[in-house]
N, C-alpha and C positions, 0 to 999 in steps of 0.2 A: 281457497281451501288450504288449511294448515297441514303441512306434511310432518308426520311424527316419526322419530326413530324407534326401533324396536324396544329400547330401554324405556322410553317415554310411555309407550303403549302399555308395557308391562306394569309400570308404576301406576298409571291411571286406572288400569283394569284390576290391579291387585293380584297379578299372576307373575310367574317367572318368565324370563326370556325363553328358557327351555320349553315351557308349556306352550308358548306361542309357536315355536318351531315344531313341536310335536303335533299341534293341531293342524299346522300347515301340511306336514307329512301325511297325516291321516285324512286330509281333505275336508276337515271341519272348517278350516279357514282357507280362503284362496291365497295363493302365493302372491305377495304384493309386487308392484313394479319396483324397479331398482333405479337408483340415481346413477349418474355416470361413474361415480366412485365405487359403485357396487353395493352400497348400503340400501337396505330395504326402506321403502317409504310407505307409511301407513296413514290412513285417514282416521278421523274421530269415529267413524262408523265401525271400525274394527274394535275400538274400545267398547262401544255399546254391544257389539256382537260377543265379545269376550265376557262381558258382565252377564249377558243373557246365558251364555254357555255355563258359567259358574253357578248361576242361580238354578238352572234346570238340572245341572249335575247334582246339586245338593238335594234335589227331589228324587234322586235315584235313577235318572235317565242315563242310558248307556250312550257312548259316542255315536253309535248308529242311530239311536232314537233322537239324539240331539240334532244330528245332521238332517234327519227327516223333518223335525220341527223347524229347523232353520229354513229348509226348502219350502215348507208350508208358509212360513212367515213372509217370504219374499214373493211367493206366487200370488198374483192378483186374483186367481180363480179359486183360491182356498176359501172354503167355508169354515166358519167357526166350529161347525159340527165335526170336522176332521180333527181339529185340535182337541176337542172334547173327547172324541173317540180314543185318541192316543193317550190322553190323560186318564181316562177310565180304564184303559188296558194296563197302564202303570199302576193305578190304584188296585186293580185286581191282583197284580203280582205282589204288591206290598201286603195285601190282606193274606195271601197264601203264605208269604214269608212270616208274617206275624203268627199264624197258626203253627207253623213249624218251630218258631222261636219259643212259643208257649209250651209246645211238646217237649222241647229241649230243657226248658226251665223246670218243668214238673219232674223230668227224669233226673236232673241234677239235684233237685231238692230231695228226691227219694234216695238217691245214692248218698248224699250228704247225711241224711238221717240215719244211715247205717253205722256211722262212725261212733264208736264207743269212747274214743279218746285214749284207749289203752295203748301200750307200747307198740313199736313198729313190727313186732313179730306176726301179728294177725291183724290185717286191715280188711274189714268187710267191704269197704268202698272199692279197694283194688280188686278184691275177689269178684265183686259184682261186675265191675268193668271188664275183667278178664273173661268172665262167663258170657257177657254180652258180645265180646269180640268173637268167641267161639260160636255163639249162636248165629251171628252175622255170616261167618265163614260157611257154616253148615247150610244156612238159608240160601246163600249165593250158589253153593255147589249143587244142592239138591232141590232148591226152591222149596225147602221145608218150612212150613208155617207153624210148626209145633212149638217153636221157641216163643214163649209168651212173656217176654221181658217188657217192662214198661218203657224201656228205652231201647 
């Protein structure tokens, strides 16, 4: 088995040395054995694990969720249904986020449509945003739902 230095692992996995150390501190990667010189020695399996982490991270999984998936990956008792359940839960989060982003998009389009392009003295966009801030403050203080702003 080839022993790799941290820099070699980082290059092969496409991450920084600091990322590897961070994952070790967070418990996402096990701390590797050290040579007599004190240098960490890694196996090729760590490179595969780092690539997996990066791929799953791009799908929006948190470090905690990634750790859970890695645990499922090495557990011989893991059923594919467990991984599917975690994936569907993440998909549900993404769907909720998309709804929120679409709400934000519509609100921004509405505010942008208020702009007349006239001088800086009167800006309907800033006035609308200021009014929204006041609505939010009132709503939080009194749980008042009378503010009917689109955003």
